[in-house]
FITORTOR-444625 format. One record per residue: x, y, z of N, C-alpha, C, O in turn. Coordinates in steps of 0.02 Angstrom, whole numbers, padded with zeros to 5 digits, always signed. Layout:
REM residues N
XYZXYZXYZXYZ
...
This chain:
REM residues 334
+00041-00060+00000+00000+00000+00000+00043+00063+00000+00027+00112-00033
+00098+00061+00038+00141+00120+00040+00170+00135-00028+00175+00193-00049
+00191+00080-00064+00220+00090-00131+00168+00118-00178+00181+00162-00219
+00107+00091-00172+00053+00115-00217+00037+00188-00203+00025+00227-00249
+00036+00206-00138+00023+00276-00120+00078+00322-00144+00065+00379-00163
+00140+00296-00144+00196+00337-00168+00189+00352-00242+00203+00408-00264
+00167+00302-00281+00159+00312-00353+00103+00361-00369+00104+00394-00421
+00054+00367-00324+00002+00416-00334+00025+00486-00314+00003+00535-00343
+00070+00489-00265+00093+00553-00239+00143+00586-00285+00142+00647-00295
+00188+00545-00314+00244+00572-00354+00219+00614-00413+00244+00669-00423
+00171+00589-00454+00148+00631-00510+00120+00698-00488+00132+00749-00520
+00081+00697-00434+00053+00760-00409+00108+00807-00384+00105+00868-00395
+00158+00779-00351+00213+00820-00328+00251+00851-00386+00271+00909-00384
+00261+00811-00440+00295+00838-00499+00254+00892-00532+00280+00942-00556
+00187+00881-00534+00143+00931-00564+00147+00997-00526+00152+01050-00556
+00146+00993-00459+00149+01053-00418+00216+01088-00429+00218+01150-00434
+00270+01050-00432+00336+01080-00443+00340+01114-00511+00367+01168-00518
+00311+01080-00562+00311+01109-00629+00270+01173-00631+00289+01222-00662
+00212+01172-00596+00169+01232-00594+00205+01289-00559+00203+01346-00582
+00239+01274-00503+00276+01326-00467+00333+01353-00511+00346+01413-00511
+00367+01308-00547+00421+01330-00592+00394+01375-00647+00426+01425-00665
+00334+01357-00674+00305+01398-00727+00285+01467-00700+00296+01518-00734
+00256+01468-00640+00238+01533-00610+00299+01576-00601+00298+01636-00616
+00353+01546-00576+00415+01583-00567+00441+01608-00635+00460+01666-00641
+00441+01564-00686+00467+01584-00752+00425+01640-00782+00453+01688-00809
+00358+01635-00777+00314+01686-00805+00328+01754-00774+00335+01804-00809
+00332+01757-00708+00344+01820-00675+00415+01846-00687+00426+01906-00692
+00463+01799-00692+00531+01820-00708+00533+01852-00778+00563+01905-00788
+00499+01819-00826+00499+01845-00894+00462+01912-00897+00483+01957-00933
+00407+01918-00860+00370+01981-00858+00412+02037-00828+00413+02093-00853
+00448+02021-00774+00492+02070-00743+00546+02092-00792+00561+02151-00798
+00575+02043-00828+00628+02058-00875+00602+02100-00933+00635+02147-00955
+00542+02083-00958+00513+02122-01013+00499+02193-00992+00514+02240-01028
+00470+02202-00932+00455+02269-00908+00519+02308-00896+00524+02368-00909
+00570+02273-00870+00634+02306-00858+00664+02331-00924+00692+02385-00927
+00658+02290-00977+00687+02310-01041+00648+02369-01071+00678+02413-01102
+00582+02370-01062+00543+02426-01087+00564+02490-01052+00576+02542-01084
+00568+02487-00986+00587+02547-00948+00660+02566-00962+00678+02625-00963
+00703+02515-00971+00773+02529-00987+00780+02562-01055+00821+02608-01063
+00740+02539-01104+00741+02572-01170+00719+02644-01164+00749+02689-01194
+00665+02657-01126+00641+02725-01117+00695+02768-01083+00704+02826-01102
+00730+02741-01034+00783+02778-01000+00839+02795-01048+00864+02852-01048
+00860+02747-01090+00914+02759-01138+00893+02812-01189+00933+02855-01207
+00831+02809-01213+00807+02858-01261+00806+02928-01230+00828+02977-01261
+00782+02934-01168+00781+02999-01135+00852+03025-01123+00864+03085-01129
+00898+02980-01106+00967+03001-01095+00999+03025-01160+01045+03066-01158
+00975+02999-01217+01002+03019-01282+00970+03081-01311+00987+03101-01367
+00924+03111-01276+00893+03173-01300+00821+03165-01323+00787+03216-01335
+00798+03104-01331+00728+03093-01348+00684+03102-01286+00710+03109-01230
+00619+03101-01296+00573+03105-01240+00523+03048-01245+00483+03044-01291
+00526+03002-01197+00482+02944-01195+00443+02946-01130+00472+02954-01076
+00379+02938-01135+00336+02935-01076+00289+02876-01082+00257+02866-01133
+00284+02837-01028+00236+02782-01023+00201+02790-00955+00232+02781-00903
+00138+02808-00957+00103+02822-00894+00099+02762-00849+00107+02768-00788
+00086+02704-00878+00075+02645-00836+00086+02582-00877+00071+02580-00936
+00114+02530-00845+00122+02464-00875+00084+02413-00833+00096+02407-00773
+00038+02378-00865-00003+02328-00831+00010+02260-00862+00008+02253-00923
+00023+02209-00820+00036+02142-00844-00030+02104-00853-00074+02107-00810
-00035+02069-00910-00095+02031-00925-00076+01963-00953-00019+01952-00975
-00124+01916-00952-00117+01853-00987-00097+01793-00946-00099+01737-00972
-00079+01802-00883-00057+01744-00842-00114+01692-00837-00171+01712-00828
-00099+01627-00844-00032+01596-00844-00006+01577-00913+00053+01561-00921
-00050+01578-00964-00030+01550-01029+00003+01602-01073+00055+01588-01105
-00026+01662-01076-00001+01714-01119+00035+01767-01079+00034+01766-01017
+00069+01814-01114+00101+01870-01081+00091+01932-01123+00108+01935-01182
+00062+01982-01090+00049+02045-01125+00061+02102-01077+00035+02104-01022
+00102+02150-01099+00112+02211-01061+00069+02265-01092+00079+02284-01150
+00022+02290-01054-00023+02343-01077+00010+02410-01062+00016+02431-01005
+00031+02444-01115+00065+02508-01109+00014+02564-01116-00015+02572-01170
+00003+02601-01064-00048+02653-01063-00016+02722-01066+00034+02735-01033
-00045+02766-01106-00020+02835-01111+00051+02838-01136+00095+02862-01101
+00062+02814-01198+00130+02810-01226+00142+02871-01272+00099+02887-01313
+00199+02902-01264+00219+02956-01310+00294+02953-01322+00333+02934-01278
+00314+02973-01382+00385+02972-01401+00399+03034-01444+00362+03049-01491
+00453+03069-01428+00476+03125-01469+00550+03114-01483+00590+03109-01437
+00567+03110-01547+00636+03093-01566+00684+03150-01547+00664+03208-01540
+00747+03130-01539+00797+03179-01519+00819+03223-01578+00833+03282-01568
+00822+03194-01639+00850+03232-01695+00804+03236-01755+00812+03281-01796
+00757+03191-01761+00718+03188-01823+00660+03237-01826+00631+03245-01880
+00643+03271-01771+00589+03319-01773+00520+03288-01780+00475+03320-01806
+00511+03226-01757+00446+03194-01761+00431+03160-01695+00475+03147-01655
+00367+03144-01685+00346+03111-01624+00285+03069-01636+00254+03074-01689
+00267+03028-01587+00208+02985-01592+00178+02977-01522+00213+02978-01472
+00112+02970-01520+00079+02957-01457+00015+02918-01467-00017+02923-01519
-00003+02878-01417-00064+02840-01418-00087+02826-01347-00046+02825-01301
-00151+02815-01339-00177+02803-01272-00157+02734-01246-00149+02724-01186
-00150+02686-01293-00134+02618-01270-00105+02577-01326-00127+02580-01383
-00054+02537-01308-00025+02487-01352-00008+02426-01311+00016+02432-01255
-00021+02367-01338-00008+02305-01302+00054+02271-01330+00060+02261-01390
+00101+02254-01285+00162+02220-01304+00154+02146-01286+00152+02128-01228
+00150+02104-01338+00143+02032-01328+00212+01999-01331+00250+02011-01377
+00227+01959-01281+00290+01922-01279+00276+01848-01286+00234+01820-01250
+00310+01815-01333+00303+01743-01340+00338+01710-01281+00399+01713-01274
+00298+01677-01238+00325+01650-01176+00381+01600-01188+00431+01599-01152
+00374+01558-01240+00424+01508-01255+00476+01532-01305+00523+01496-01321
+00467+01593-01330+00516+01622-01377+00518+01697-01366+00493+01735-01408
+00547+01721-01311+00545+01792-01294+00583+01837-01343+00579+01898-01337
+00620+01808-01391+00653+01849-01442+00603+01874-01494+00620+01914-01538
+00541+01850-01489+00489+01871-01536+00437+01911-01497+00403+01884-01453
+00430+01975-01513+00381+02018-01479+00335+02049-01531+00354+02060-01589
+00274+02062-01509+00223+02091-01553+00192+02151-01518+00173+02146-01460
+00188+02207-01553+00158+02268-01526+00093+02280-01564+00092+02287-01625
+00038+02282-01526-00028+02291-01556-00059+02357-01533-00066+02369-01473
-00076+02399-01581-00106+02463-01565-00178+02452-01544-00216+02418-01578
-00197+02480-01486-00265+02474-01461-00302+02540-01463-00359+02545-01439
-00271+02591-01492-00302+02657-01498-00268+02693-01556-00213+02674-01576
-00301+02743-01585-00269+02781-01639-00201+02809-01619-00189+02825-01561
-00157+02814-01668-00089+02840-01658-00084+02908-01693-00105+02915-01750
-00058+02957-01658-00048+03023-01687+00026+03034-01699+00066+03032-01652
+00044+03047-01762+00113+03061-01781+00120+03136-01790+00082+03167-01827
+00169+03166-01756+00183+03237-01762+00248+03247-01799+00299+03218-01782
+00247+03289-01851+00306+03302-01891+00334+03371-01876+00303+03411-01841
+00393+03384-01904+00424+03449-01895+00377+03503-01920+00346+03496-01973
+00370+03557-01882+00324+03611-01901+00256+03604-01869+00215+03649-01875
+00244+03547-01835+00181+03538-01800+00127+03502-01838+00074+03491-01810
+00138+03484-01902+00088+03447-01940+00078+03378-01909+00126+03348-01884
+00017+03353-01911+00002+03289-01880-00034+03243-01929-00066+03265-01977
-00026+03178-01917-00062+03127-01954-00090+03077-01904-00054+03052-01861
-00155+03064-01910-00187+03015-01866-00191+02948-01902-00215+02944-01958
-00167+02896-01868-00166+02828-01896-00215+02785-01856-00209+02780-01795
-00263+02756-01890-00309+02710-01857-00321+02650-01902-00310+02653-01963
-00343+02595-01872-00353+02533-01910-00397+02486-01871-00402+02491-01810
-00430+02440-01908-00467+02388-01874-00420+02343-01835-00438+02320-01781
-00361+02331-01862-00307+02295-01827-00241+02322-01853-00231+02329-01913
-00196+02337-01807-00130+02364-01825-00079+02331-01780-00078+02343-01720
-00036+02290-01810+00011+02249-01772+00081+02257-01801+00090+02254-01862
+00130+02267-01758+00200+02268-01777+00236+02212-01740+00221+02199-01681
+00281+02178-01773+00317+02122-01742+00392+02129-01753+00414+02160-01801
+00429+02101-01706+00502+02103-01709+00529+02037-01684+00510+02013-01631
+00573+02007-01724+00606+01945-01704+00681+01954-01712+00705+01973-01765
+00717+01939-01659+00790+01946-01660+00823+01877-01654+00792+01829-01633
+00885+01875-01674+00926+01815-01668+00996+01836-01647+01030+01872-01683
+01017+01812-01589+01083+01830-01562+01091+01906-01557+01145+01933-01571
+01038+01939-01538+01041+02011-01526+01036+02054-01589+01038+02115-01584
+01029+02023-01647+01025+02061-01710+00956+02051-01742+00921+02002-01727
+00936+02097-01785+00872+02093-01818+00868+02031-01862+00912+02019-01904
+00815+01992-01853+00802+01936-01898+00748+01956-01948+00756+01948-02008
+00692+01982-01922+00639+02007-01965+00594+02052-01924+00582+02040-01865
+00569+02104-01956+00521+02149-01926+00465+02161-01976+00476+02160-02036
+00405+02173-01950+00349+02182-01997+00292+02221-01967+00287+02230-01906
+00249+02245-02012+00188+02281-01993+00131+02253-02035+00139+02242-02095
+00074+02242-02002+00014+02219-02037-00046+02259-02013-00054+02269-01953
-00087+02281-02060-00145+02322-02042-00204+02303-02084-00198+02288-02143
-00263+02303-02052-00327+02294-02087-00366+02360-02082-00370+02391-02029
-00396+02380-02139-00435+02442-02140-00396+02501-02111-00419+02535-02066
-00338+02511-02140-00293+02564-02117-00317+02632-02144-00336+02638-02202
-00315+02683-02101-00334+02751-02120-00280+02799-02096-00260+02797-02038
-00257+02843-02141-00211+02897-02124-00245+02963-02140-00264+02976-02197
-00251+03004-02089-00288+03068-02097-00243+03125-02074-00222+03128-02016
-00229+03170-02119-00192+03231-02104-00242+03289-02104-00265+03310-02158
-00259+03316-02046-00311+03368-02043-00296+03429-02086-00342+03464-02107
-00232+03442-02098-00213+03502-02137-00217+03491-02212-00210+03538-02251
-00226+03428-02233-00227+03412-02304-00295+03385-02325-00334+03362-02283
-00308+03389-02388-00372+03365-02415-00372+03289-02418-00322+03258-02436
-00429+03258-02400-00438+03187-02409-00407+03144-02356-00369+03167-02313
-00424+03079-02360-00400+03028-02312-00375+02968-02352-00408+02946-02399
-00317+02943-02334-00290+02883-02365-00318+02821-02330-00317+02817-02269
-00343+02774-02369-00372+02713-02341-00345+02653-02379-00337+02656-02440
-00331+02598-02344-00310+02536-02375-00343+02478-02338-00341+02476-02276
-00373+02432-02375-00407+02376-02343-00357+02329-02309-00373+02301-02257
-00298+02321-02338-00247+02276-02310-00178+02302-02327-00164+02319-02385
-00134+02304-02278-00065+02324-02288-00020+02276-02250-00031+02264-02191
+00031+02250-02284+00080+02206-02252+00149+02229-02275+00161+02237-02335
+00194+02239-02228+00263+02258-02244+00310+02220-02198+00298+02214-02138
+00364+02194-02227+00414+02157-02189+00484+02179-02210+00495+02193-02269
+00530+02182-02163+00599+02199-02178+00645+02150-02142+00633+02130-02086
+00698+02131-02177+00748+02085-02149+00815+02099-02181+00818+02125-02236
+00869+02081-02147+00935+02090-02179+00939+02048-02243+00914+01992-02247
+00972+02077-02293+00981+02042-02356+01041+01995-02349+01097+02018-02340
+01030+01929-02353+01087+01883-02345+01138+01887-02401+01193+01860-02395
+01120+01921-02456+01165+01924-02513+01218+01979-02507+01269+01977-02541
+01205+02030-02464+01251+02087-02460+01247+02116-02390+01193+02132-02366
+01304+02124-02359+01307+02152-02292+01284+02226-02293+01304+02264-02337
+01243+02245-02244+01221+02314-02238+01160+02331-02280+01135+02387-02276
+01135+02283-02320+01076+02294-02360+01016+02258-02328+01024+02209-02292
+00956+02284-02343+00896+02256-02313+00845+02243-02368+00840+02280-02417
+00807+02189-02359+00752+02173-02404+00687+02198-02375+00671+02185-02317
+00649+02235-02415+00585+02261-02394+00531+02233-02441+00534+02243-02502
+00482+02198-02412+00426+02172-02450+00364+02211-02429+00350+02219-02370
+00326+02236-02479+00268+02278-02465+00210+02255-02507+00218+02241-02567
+00151+02252-02477+00091+02232-02513+00032+02271-02484+00017+02267-02425
-00001+02310-02528-00060+02349-02507-00117+02335-02556-00106+02332-02617
-00177+02326-02530-00234+02308-02571-00291+02357-02559-00300+02384-02504
-00330+02369-02612-00389+02412-02609-00373+02479-02576-00401+02496-02524
-00328+02516-02609-00307+02581-02584-00351+02636-02613-00367+02636-02672
-00370+02683-02570-00403+02744-02593-00357+02802-02575-00345+02816-02517
-00333+02837-02626-00287+02893-02615-00325+02954-02589-00384+02962-02604
-00292+02996-02549-00327+03054-02521-00341+03108-02573-00388+03146-02565
-00302+03111-02625-00309+03162-02676-00272+03139-02739-00229+03095-02734
-00286+03167-02797-00252+03146-02858-00176+03156-02854-00151+03203-02822
-00140+03111-02887-00067+03116-02891-00049+03161-02949-00072+03151-03005
-00008+03210-02935+00009+03259-02987+00041+03225-03047+00085+03182-03040
+00019+03244-03105+00040+03217-03171+00006+03151-03187+00011+03127-03243
-00028+03120-03137-00063+03058-03150-00136+03064-03125-00165+03015-03102
-00163+03124-03129-00231+03137-03104-00283+03092-03137-00331+03071-03105
-00274+03079-03201-00324+03040-03238-00323+02966-03220-00368+02929-03241
-00275+02944-03181-00273+02874-03159-00325+02861-03104-00343+02804-03092
-00349+02915-03072-00400+02907-03021-00371+02898-02951-00310+02899-02941
-00416+02889-02903-00397+02883-02833-00394+02811-02808-00367+02798-02754
-00419+02764-02847-00423+02694-02824-00366+02653-02854-00358+02648-02915
-00326+02625-02809-00271+02580-02829-00290+02510-02805-00294+02497-02745
-00302+02465-02852-00324+02398-02833-00271+02361-02793-00287+02327-02745
-00208+02368-02814-00155+02333-02778-00087+02362-02795-00075+02385-02851
-00044+02362-02745+00026+02382-02755+00069+02334-02715+00061+02327-02655
+00116+02302-02749+00163+02256-02717+00234+02273-02739+00245+02292-02797
+00280+02266-02694+00349+02282-02711+00397+02239-02672+00386+02223-02613
+00451+02220-02705+00508+02187-02673+00567+02234-02682+00592+02243-02738
+00590+02264-02627+00639+02319-02630+00700+02300-02589+00695+02271-02536
+00758+02318-02615+00820+02313-02577+00842+02383-02558+00848+02427-02601
+00853+02394-02494+00876+02459-02468+00951+02454-02455+00972+02418-02411
+00990+02490-02494+01062+02489-02483+01081+02538-02426+01049+02590-02419
+01131+02521-02388+01153+02562-02331+01094+02577-02285+01086+02634-02262
+01054+02526-02271+00993+02536-02234+01003+02562-02163+00960+02599-02138
+01057+02543-02131+01068+02565-02062+01076+02641-02057+01063+02670-02004
+01096+02674-02112+01104+02747-02111+01037+02783-02106+01035+02842-02089
+00982+02749-02120+00916+02780-02113+00900+02798-02041+00858+02840-02028
+00934+02765-01995+00922+02778-01924+00958+02841-01900+00945+02867-01846
+01004+02866-01941+01043+02926-01922+01007+02988-01949+01030+03019-01998
+00952+03006-01917+00912+03062-01940+00937+03127-01909+00974+03128-01860
+00916+03182-01940+00931+03248-01913+00872+03294-01928+00838+03284-01979
+00859+03344-01886+00802+03388-01898+00806+03422-01967+00858+03450-01985
+00751+03418-02003+00749+03451-02068+00779+03410-02125+00768+03427-02183
+00816+03357-02109+00847+03316-02161+00850+03244-02137+00904+03217-02126
+00793+03211-02130+00791+03144-02100+00827+03091-02140+00849+03041-02111
+00834+03100-02206+00868+03050-02247+00936+03074-02272+00965+03044-02317
+00961+03127-02243+01024+03156-02266+01083+03108-02260+01120+03099-02308
+01091+03076-02202+01147+03030-02192+01142+02971-02240+01192+02948-02267
+01081+02946-02249+01071+02889-02295+01088+02909-02366+01121+02872-02402
+01067+02968-02388+01081+02990-02456+01155+03003-02466+01183+02981-02516
+01186+03038-02419+01257+03053-02426+01300+02991-02423+01355+02989-02451
+01276+02939-02388+01313+02876-02384+01302+02831-02444+01327+02775-02445
+01266+02855-02495+01255+02815-02555+01194+02772-02554+01187+02725-02594
+01147+02786-02508+01087+02745-02502+01042+02751-02563+01030+02805-02589
+01017+02694-02586+00970+02691-02642+00918+02637-02628+00928+02593-02586
+00863+02641-02664+00813+02588-02664+00817+02552-02731+00817+02583-02784
+00821+02486-02728+00822+02446-02789+00758+02405-02792+00747+02359-02752
+00716+02421-02840+00652+02387-02848+00663+02323-02890+00668+02326-02951
+00668+02267-02856+00678+02204-02892+00612+02181-02924+00613+02144-02973
+00556+02202-02897+00491+02190-02928+00443+02242-02902+00441+02258-02842
+00403+02270-02947+00353+02319-02929+00290+02304-02969+00288+02312-03030
+00238+02282-02934+00174+02267-02965+00125+02323-02949+00116+02341-02890
+00093+02350-03000+00048+02406-02990-00015+02396-03033-00011+02385-03093
-00073+02400-03000-00137+02396-03034-00176+02459-03016-00210+02461-02964
-00170+02510-03058-00196+02576-03042-00227+02606-03105-00191+02623-03153
-00293+02614-03105-00326+02643-03163-00310+02604-03226-00320+02543-03227
-00286+02637-03278-00271+02602-03341-00206+02562-03339-00190+02527-03388
-00169+02566-03285-00102+02536-03282-00103+02471-03242-00119+02470-03183
-00085+02417-03277-00073+02353-03245-00005+02328-03267+00006+02312-03326
+00042+02325-03221+00110+02310-03240+00150+02280-03183+00132+02288-03125
+00203+02245-03201+00253+02222-03152+00321+02239-03181+00342+02211-03231
+00356+02286-03148+00419+02310-03176+00474+02310-03125+00469+02279-03072
+00528+02345-03142+00587+02350-03099+00610+02423-03100+00584+02464-03137
+00661+02438-03058+00688+02505-03058+00733+02518-02999+00750+02472-02961
+00753+02579-02991+00795+02600-02935+00784+02675-02924+00763+02710-02970
+00799+02698-02862+00788+02768-02849+00817+02790-02783+00837+02750-02741
+00820+02856-02775+00846+02886-02715+00832+02960-02716+00782+02982-02746
+00875+02999-02686+00867+03072-02684+00930+03105-02711+00985+03080-02701
+00921+03162-02745+00979+03199-02768+01000+03249-02714+00972+03249-02659
+01050+03291-02729+01076+03336-02678+01025+03386-02653+01030+03411-02597
+00974+03401-02695+00920+03447-02675+00861+03409-02645+00808+03438-02634
+00871+03344-02631+00820+03300-02601+00759+03292-02646+00703+03284-02623
+00772+03293-02712+00720+03278-02760+00726+03204-02780+00780+03175-02773
+00671+03175-02804+00674+03106-02827+00724+03099-02883+00730+03141-02927
+00761+03043-02881+00811+03030-02932+00812+02955-02944+00831+02916-02899
+00792+02933-03004+00791+02862-03018+00753+02846-03081+00738+02890-03122
+00737+02782-03089+00707+02759-03151+00664+02697-03138+00684+02653-03100
+00605+02696-03169+00562+02637-03168+00553+02612-03240+00542+02652-03286
+00557+02547-03249+00545+02516-03314+00485+02471-03306+00487+02421-03270
+00430+02488-03341+00366+02455-03331+00339+02427-03397+00318+02465-03440
+00340+02361-03405+00309+02332-03465+00233+02341-03463+00201+02326-03412
+00204+02365-03518+00132+02379-03521+00105+02346-03584+00128+02360-03639
+00055+02303-03576+00025+02268-03633-00020+02314-03674-00023+02309-03735
-00055+02360-03639-00101+02406-03674-00079+02478-03658-00106+02509-03612
-00030+02505-03694-00002+02570-03677-00046+02629-03694-00040+02682-03663
-00091+02623-03744-00129+02681-03767-00170+02713-03710-00166+02774-03702
-00209+02675-03671-00247+02707-03616-00202+02740-03564-00221+02791-03535
-00143+02711-03553-00097+02739-03503-00070+02806-03528-00071+02856-03492
-00047+02807-03590-00019+02869-03618-00073+02923-03625-00060+02982-03615
-00134+02902-03643-00189+02950-03648-00205+02980-03581-00217+03041-03576
-00206+02939-03529-00221+02964-03462-00168+03014-03439-00185+03066-03409
-00105+03000-03453-00052+03047-03434-00059+03112-03474-00052+03166-03446
-00074+03106-03538-00081+03165-03581-00139+03209-03559-00138+03270-03568
-00190+03179-03529-00250+03216-03509-00242+03248-03440-00289+03279-03415
-00184+03241-03410-00173+03273-03345-00177+03348-03350-00154+03376-03401
-00204+03382-03301-00214+03455-03306-00150+03496-03303-00150+03555-03321
-00095+03466-03282-00033+03505-03274+00022+03484-03323+00080+03501-03313
+00004+03447-03375+00053+03424-03423+00071+03480-03472+00027+03517-03495
+00135+03487-03485+00159+03536-03533+00127+03524-03602+00116+03466-03621
+00112+03578-03638+00077+03571-03702+00113+03527-03752+00082+03485-03784
+00179+03536-03759+00217+03495-03806+00216+03422-03786+00208+03378-03828
+00223+03409-03720+00222+03340-03696+00153+03310-03707+00147+03251-03724
+00100+03350-03698+00032+03325-03708+00022+03302-03781-00005+03248-03793
+00045+03343-03828+00037+03325-03899+00078+03263-03916+00054+03219-03952
+00139+03260-03892+00181+03203-03907+00153+03138-03878+00154+03086-03911
+00129+03141-03816+00100+03082-03784+00036+03061-03820+00023+03001-03828
-00004+03109-03841-00066+03092-03878-00050+03058-03944-00084+03010-03963
+00002+03081-03980+00022+03049-04042+00048+02978-04029+00032+02932-04067
+00087+02970-03976+00110+02902-03959+00051+02856-03945+00050+02800-03969
+00003+02881-03905-00056+02840-03889-00094+02820-03951-00115+02763-03958
-00103+02868-03997-00139+02853-04059-00103+02799-04100-00134+02756-04130
-00036+02803-04100+00002+02753-04137-00007+02683-04108-00013+02635-04146
-00009+02677-04042-00018+02611-04011-00089+02585-04018-00100+02525-04017
-00138+02632-04025-00206+02609-04039-00208+02574-04107-00242+02523-04115
-00172+02601-04156-00171+02572-04223-00133+02507-04225-00158+02458-04253
-00074+02505-04195-00031+02445-04200-00050+02391-04150-00041+02331-04165
-00078+02410-04092-00093+02361-04040-00032+02333-04006-00037+02284-03968
+00027+02362-04018+00088+02337-03988+00090+02352-03913+00056+02398-03889
+00130+02313-03878+00143+02329-03808+00204+02375-03805+00233+02392-03856
+00223+02395-03743+00277+02443-03735+00311+02431-03668+00280+02406-03620
+00373+02448-03664+00408+02451-03600+00413+02525-03581+00455+02561-03608
+00371+02546-03536+00365+02616-03518+00424+02636-03474+00438+02604-03423
+00458+02689-03494+00516+02713-03457+00497+02778-03422+00483+02829-03454
+00498+02776-03355+00483+02835-03314+00547+02854-03278+00575+02815-03239
+00571+02914-03290+00636+02935-03265+00629+02999-03224+00593+03046-03244
+00663+03001-03168+00667+03062-03127+00741+03080-03120+00780+03042-03092
+00760+03138-03146+00829+03159-03144+00836+03233-03158+00799+03261-03197
+00884+03264-03126+00896+03336-03134+00834+03377-03119+00823+03430-03147
+00792+03351-03073+00732+03388-03053+00676+03387-03103+00630+03427-03099
+00678+03340-03152+00626+03335-03203+00599+03264-03205+00637+03216-03205
+00532+03256-03207+00500+03192-03218+00489+03183-03293+00459+03226-03325
+00513+03127-03320+00506+03113-03392+00472+03046-03402+00484+02998-03366
+00428+03044-03452+00395+02982-03473+00414+02970-03545+00399+03010-03589
+00447+02913-03558+00472+02898-03625+00516+02954-03652+00514+02970-03711
+00556+02984-03607+00602+03036-03627+00571+03105-03633+00607+03153-03644
+00505+03110-03626+00471+03174-03634+00463+03207-03565+00435+03176-03519
+00486+03269-03557+00479+03302-03492+00405+03315-03476+00368+03343-03517
+00385+03293-03417+00314+03299-03396+00305+03357-03348+00259+03398-03356
+00348+03360-03297+00342+03416-03249+00406+03419-03207+00444+03371-03203
+00419+03477-03176+00475+03482-03129+00459+03445-03064+00401+03439-03044
+00511+03423-03031+00503+03386-02968+00526+03430-02910+00583+03453-02910
+00483+03443-02861+00504+03480-02802+00542+03435-02753+00539+03374-02761
+00577+03463-02705+00608+03421-02653+00555+03380-02616+00499+03402-02606
+00574+03320-02596+00528+03276-02559+00512+03306-02492+00457+03299-02467
+00562+03340-02462+00551+03376-02398+00597+03436-02395+00596+03472-02346
């Protein structure tokens, strides 16, 4: 009987020990996560930024782990921008703490230099970060029914689905791969020189390589991409799929900024039905008269022949060109 009783007791004793060990591990991990959040805020404040978190509440015990961050605000030290939200939840994978997920639970207000603001809201807005041996493995953002509203500007940008991921490019040190996919986009206002394309973009997908990507973190007031540009940073579009008005294409290209911070680069877009695309560009309200006539003649020629075309869009020396024809001057991006 004693041996039989012992066999009944041992499993329960092991269960209790395992439960106590799990309770200890959960609280240890929660303490460590909260310590890292507060430590990051301290480091940012020491570096000149301003970070405030009104309250951190632990949730999810015993299976899940979530830090509820209440009253969060951030103002960068050099970039002249800030962000704030009433609440964001930080999810920690209990069995894989190198993977964290930040879920917005309230609209986010982004403040830019000069005081302009943009309000970001979504049905679901999640950012994730996974590290390996202390280095970035992959980071991403996913949003459903995303809305960007700038009260000082006309219109509201809306997208039914947005997914973006970034990871180090294994092919080249210091470069990063950026994958972007947005569906059912409604633009806030017409795009200059492409007004006739309309406001609805069915889909935009891109596979981009960012060269010298780490330099993007070296921002400065009034020139957030200056260090990246001066260091030779460029975007290489290995694939760009665009379904917008008369344009359905998958092309390639590259781009960056010139010394005056204007767009500088080139897109090569194969188009099966070029006539509607060229006609739409020609019908833009701000197209130069000579360019309008030349584009209209090109469109008429493709209506007759039915040929396809590889559309060349070039930005250089402050001028946007389509098929070598100057369309309009390009202002600085910022």
